[in-house]
C-alpha positions as CSV (number, residue, x, y, z in Angstrom):
1,M,45.3,217.0,197.2
2,S,44.7,219.6,194.5
3,D,45.9,218.0,191.4
4,Y,42.6,217.9,189.9
5,F,42.4,221.7,189.7
6,F,45.1,221.5,187.0
7,E,44.8,218.0,185.6
8,A,41.7,215.9,184.5
9,P,41.5,212.6,186.6
10,T,43.2,209.6,185.3
11,T,41.7,207.0,187.5
12,Y,38.5,207.1,189.6
13,D,38.3,205.9,193.2
14,E,37.1,202.4,193.3
15,K,34.7,202.7,196.3
16,A,33.4,206.0,195.0
17,S,32.7,204.3,191.7
18,K,30.2,202.4,193.6
19,N,27.9,205.5,193.2
20,W,28.1,205.5,189.4
21,K,24.6,203.4,188.7
22,E,23.1,202.2,185.4
23,E,21.2,205.5,184.9
24,T,24.1,207.7,186.0
25,P,25.5,208.1,182.3
26,A,21.9,209.7,181.0
27,L,22.0,211.9,184.1
28,M,25.4,213.4,183.2
29,E,24.2,213.7,179.6
30,N,21.5,216.0,180.8
31,L,23.6,217.7,183.4
32,I,26.2,218.4,180.3
33,A,23.2,220.3,178.8
34,V,22.4,222.3,182.0
35,L,25.7,223.3,182.4
36,E,25.7,224.5,178.6
37,G,22.9,226.7,179.0
38,I,24.5,228.7,181.8
39,Q,25.8,232.0,180.5
40,D,27.1,233.3,184.1
41,F,29.4,230.6,184.7
42,N,30.2,231.2,188.3
43,S,29.9,229.1,191.5
44,A,26.8,230.1,192.9
45,T,25.2,230.6,189.5
46,I,26.0,227.0,188.7
47,E,24.6,225.9,191.9
48,T,21.4,227.4,191.7
49,V,20.8,226.3,188.1
50,V,22.1,222.6,188.8
51,K,19.8,222.5,192.2
52,D,16.8,223.8,190.4
53,W,17.3,221.1,187.6
54,L,17.3,218.4,190.2
55,T,14.6,219.6,192.4
56,A,12.2,220.5,189.0
57,N,12.9,216.6,187.8
58,E,12.6,215.2,191.2
59,I,16.1,213.6,190.8
60,G,18.0,212.9,194.2
61,M,21.0,215.0,195.2
62,G,22.9,211.9,195.4
63,K,22.0,210.4,192.3
64,V,24.2,213.3,190.4
65,M,26.1,215.4,193.1
66,Q,28.4,212.5,193.8
67,P,28.9,210.9,190.4
68,F,29.3,214.7,189.3
69,R,32.1,215.2,191.8
70,L,33.7,211.7,190.6
71,S,33.7,213.0,187.3
72,L,35.6,216.2,188.0
73,V,38.0,215.1,190.8
74,G,38.4,211.2,190.3
75,A,37.3,210.8,194.1
76,L,34.6,212.0,196.8
77,K,37.0,214.8,198.1
78,G,37.6,218.4,198.2
79,P,36.4,221.5,198.5
80,H,32.8,223.0,197.3
81,L,31.9,221.4,194.0
82,F,30.4,224.2,192.5
83,D,33.8,226.3,193.3
84,I,35.7,223.5,191.5
85,V,33.4,223.9,188.7
86,E,33.8,227.5,188.4
87,L,37.8,227.2,188.7
88,I,38.1,224.5,186.1
89,G,35.7,226.4,183.6
90,K,32.6,225.0,181.8
91,E,34.7,223.6,178.8
92,A,36.6,221.4,181.3
93,T,33.9,220.5,183.1
94,I,32.2,218.9,180.4
95,E,35.0,217.3,179.2
96,R,35.6,215.4,182.3
97,I,31.9,214.3,182.5
98,Q,32.4,213.0,179.3
99,K,35.5,211.2,180.0
100,A,33.8,209.5,183.1
101,I,30.6,208.5,181.2
102,V,33.3,206.7,178.5
103,N,35.5,205.3,181.4
104,L,32.9,204.4,183.9
């Protein structure tokens, strides 16, 4: 249940993949740019910055948060998303999002 802390997902939950829409790759690319700009890469800061970006751009949480979790975990499960992001680090987070963009 916690393998995603140590290894990037190699498959993605089929039901959860339905949350990956036509506009999702562009949103994920924008999310990568947001994450790259965060200097203090801790859960609270990441959450604040990402949610502020969503609000400023009038993007619904579900359009980004579910695909974001799917990119990192391979499913829509696990502990607080931003805790996962902090634990696996910026580089791994971005790599997993890029992999999901290619594979989904």
